[in-house]
N, C-alpha and C positions, 0 to 999 in steps of 0.2 A: 785265750779263752774267756768268754763273759762269766762272770761271777755275780750271783744274786744274793742279797741280803734283805730280809724282811723285818719289819718291828712294827708295833701296834701302840697306839697313844689314845687313852681315853680321856676326854675333855668334858667336865661337867657343863651342861648348859647355863646360861645366865638367869633363866627361870625355867620352871617346869614348861614342857612343851606338848602339844598334843594336836593331832588332826582329827578327822572323823572316824578313823579307825584303829589309832595307836597313840599310845603316850610314851614319853622318855624323859629323862633327866640328864643323859649324858650321850655323846658321840665318840664314836671309836674311828679313828683313821688309822689304816694300814698302809704303811709306807715301804716301798720296794726301791732298792738301790741296785742298779745294774751297773758293774764296773769292768772296763777292759783297759789294761795297761794302767795309766794313771788318771783316767778319766771316768767319771760317774755320772750317770743319769739318774733321775727320780722320776716315780709315778706313785699313785696311791689309788686307793679305794675307800668307801665308808662301809664297814661291816665288822662282822665278828672278828676278834683277835685271832681265832683259829685259822684265819686265812693264811697267816704266817706260815703255818705247817703245811698248807696245800703248796704254797710257794717252794718250800724247801724239799718237799718229799716227791711231789709229781712234776713241777715245771722246771725246777733247776737242771735236773738230769736231762730233761729234754733239749736243753740249749747246747749241749755238747756238740762242738763242730760248726755251730752257726756263727756266720760272720756278722761283724758289729755293723754293717751297712745294709743289712737284710731283715728288718722286723718282720715283714710278712712271712718269711720263711720260719722264723721263730713262733710266730702266731700259729701256723699250720701244725707245727710240732707240738705245741702245748695243747691245742684243740684234742688232736689225736691221743696225747697222754692222758687226758681226764675221762676217756670214753667210758670206763668202767665206774668211775666216781660220779659221772653225771655233769653234762655242760651247764645247764642253767644253775643259777643260785651262787654259791660260795666259789665254785670252780671257775665260773665266768669272771667273777669279781678278781680272783686272784691272777687270771690271765689278763684282765684289763689292766690292773697295776703294773704288771710286768710289761706289757705291750707299750704303755706309756713311757715307761722308764726307759725301754729300748730305743723308742723314737727321740727321747730327750738325749740319750746318750749319742746316737747316731748325729743329731744337730751339734752337740757339743764338739764330737769330734771333727766335724766340718767347719765348726766355728760359725754356725749360722742359726739365726732365730728359728724356731721350728716352723712359723707360718711362712717363712722365705724358703725353707727346705720343701714344704708341701706345695708351696705355690700360692700366694695370697689372691684372691679374687677382689676383696674389699680391704680397706685399712681399718675399719672398725666395726663392730657389731652392736646393736641395740641391746640392752638389758631391761629386765622388769625387776622391781623389788618384791621379794617373795617371803612371806612370814605369816603374821596375822594369825597366830595359833588360837586355836579354840579355847585354851587356857587363859588367854589374855583378857583383863577387863576393858572396860570402854576407854579408860584413861591411857593404859599401855598401848592399845591398838591405835588410838589417835596420835600418840608419840611418835610410834614406828612409822606409820603412814606419812606423818607430817615431815619427818626426817627425810624420807625418800623423795617426795615431791617437792616440799618447800625448801629443804636445806640442800639436797644434791640435785634437784632439778630432774628427776627420773620421773618420766610421763606416763608410767604404766606400773600397776602394783597388783599383787594377788594376795588374798587371804584364804585361810582354811574355813571350809563349812563343813556341814555333815555330821555335826557334833553328836557324839554317843550313837554311832551307827544311824544316824539320820532321824533320831527320836526328838531332837531339839529344833525342828524346822522354823519355828517362830524367832528362836534366838539367832539362828542363821541369817534370816532376813533382816533382823534388827542390826546385826553387825555389818551386813552389806550396805544398809542405808547410813549407817555411821560412816564406813569407809568412803562412800561417795560424798558425803557431807565434807569430809576432811580434805579429799583430793580434788574437790570441784567437778564442774561439769565437763572439762576438756580432757582429763586425764582418763586413760584406759583402765577399767576395773576388771580383774580377773577373780576367779574363784577356783578352788580345788576341794572336791568332795572326796577324794581318795577312796572312791569306790563305795561310800556309805549309803547311797541312796538306791532306791528302785528307779525304773525307767520314768514312771509317771510322777514320782516325787520330784526327780530332777528337772523335768519339764515345767512343773508348776513353779519351783524355786527360780528357774531362769526366767519365767514369764513375769514373775513378781519383783525381781530384783531390779535395781535402779541402773538401767544402761550397762547391763553385764556384756563384756566383749568376748570372753573367753571362759569356758567351763571344762575344767580338767577332771578326768575320771568321775563322770557323773555317776556312772556305775562301775562295778568292777571291770577292770581291763581285761578279764577273761571273758566278759560277757560281750561277744562282739555284736550279737543281735540287739542288746540292750543299747550299746553306744550308737549302732545306726538308727535305732528308734529315736534316740534323743537328738542325734544330729539332724535328722529329717524334720523334727518338729520345733526346733528353736531358732532364733535368728543368729544368736552368738556362736562362736566357734567353739566345736568340742575337740578335745584333745586327749591323748593317752600315749603311752609307750614307755614309761619309766621302768617297767619290769620286763623290758625286753632283753634277753640275754643272748641273743644270736639274730643274724640276719633273717632266718626263716621265719622267726616270729613276727617280723614286720611286714613280711609278705602276706601273712594273715590279717594283720591290722590295719594295713595302709588304706583300704577302702572302707573302713569303719569310722574314721575321723576326718576332720578338716585338716588338722595339723599334727603330724606324729611328733612325738618327743623321744629322744634317745639320750642314754647316759654313758658317757665314755668310761665311767669307772664300773659299769656293768655289762655293757653290750660286747666286750671285747678290746677295748683300748682304742687308739687312733684308727687302727688297721680296720676293724669292723664297723666303726662309726663313719668312716667316709664311705663305707659301702652302703650303709643305711641311707646316707645322704644321696647317693646316686640312685637308689631305689625310689625314694621319695622324690627326687627330680624327674624320674621316668613316668611317676604317676601325677605329675603336675602339682606336687605338694611341697611346701616349705618344710624345714625341720627346725623345731626348737631344742635346745640342749636342756637337760634336767640336772640341776644341782652342781656341786663341785666346780663353781664357776672359773677357776683359774686354769684348770685342765681343759676347759673347752675353747678358750679364745683362739688359739692357734688353729685349731681344726675348723672353727665356725667361720674365721676369715678366710678359709681356703675352699669353702663350698658356696656355690652361686646361689643356693636356695636357703640359706641361713635366715631364720626369723629373729629369734632372740635368745639370750642367755639368762638362764634363771639366777637372779643375784640373791642366793638362799641366805637368809639371816645366819642360821646355824653354821652353815659351811663358810660363809665368808668370815664369820668370827674365829673359826678353828684355823682356817688358812692365814688370817691375818696374824694369829698367834704364833705359828709354827713356820712360817717362810717369811723371808726378805723378798721384796720385789712385787708385793701385791699391787693391785690396780685401783684406779679411782674411777668410779662410774659417774661421777658428777657430769650433768648434761644428758644422762640417759644412754651412755654407750661407753665401751671400753675398746682400747687398741693394744695389740701386743707390743711389748718393748722391743725397739729395735737394737738397742745396745748390749743385749745379752743373749747368749746363745740357748738354744733348746726352749723350754718354757719361760726363761727369764727369772726362774725363782731359785733360792738358796734355802736349804733346810737349816733351821736355827736348833741344831742339836742339844746345845747346852739349856735353851728354854723348855725343849720338849721332854728332856729327861724326867722330869718331875712326873710326867703324865703317862710313862712308859709302862705298859701291862704285859707285854710280850717281845 
């Protein structure tokens, strides 16, 4: 029988962080450990510590009788188990963490790296540096962007704009020009408004920004008409999808963006992430992964339409603190480890204990 255990760890940020519509000073990682006999697989999500209770109360009972080699069967059982609790949001995040742990468990039982179990299409996946929070002053922004492009050789970076729900447009543009000055003419510049703008604002900023290649959530991702309006008016690519909690969400979104994004810690784990990738492929779209970089590497090498992985400052820092086996993005891409089974990561329990909240 597969046994589940869930725990939560809250890590303070290294500085106050904010985007266009939210501020935060800590990040909570909810870890799931799935054990069969002497083998344990790990998965996680980023969200409220209460997710641990969802795992214990709703998902663990649903796994009774499920074979260790059958994560899709477990996924189906879990989705049915949360019917009355509601699939989107915390339930889907809990399912995601468990599903990732089950895939890691299966790969470890078979002594295979997860990307080999899934079947790799490519050996490495491009990344982009992501951060540039609206709380950063010019010096901190320059330092972070310079580290990615100058020290690590990552040729694509993203900063947050839409400050204070889109009310500081002039500062947004000033920060975009600072970013372009730091990264030079050849690196790709991305921006994420986190839904802070209206459509006309987003179009105006995209037109005035210096060589913008990617505009993420220019309007709310719930505003499909607004996304289409912006996409049709600007030359840069328009992206959204990080709040997709199931496959049907992406059937609605797919024709409103140039490149959908999916988050393996929200959409339903590896099982549902690969289904979203297939949907995107059927519509002639690439897929970009959102945050939680080390959970995405194996799945992204296994899909033919992988665009890039978000090398998100906050999560890179947390994952580096809590796991051994983290990857180096120098040169602008990452490749999964061949010499370790599953995700190739080991949880540093002793280091994590000081941050445990549930």
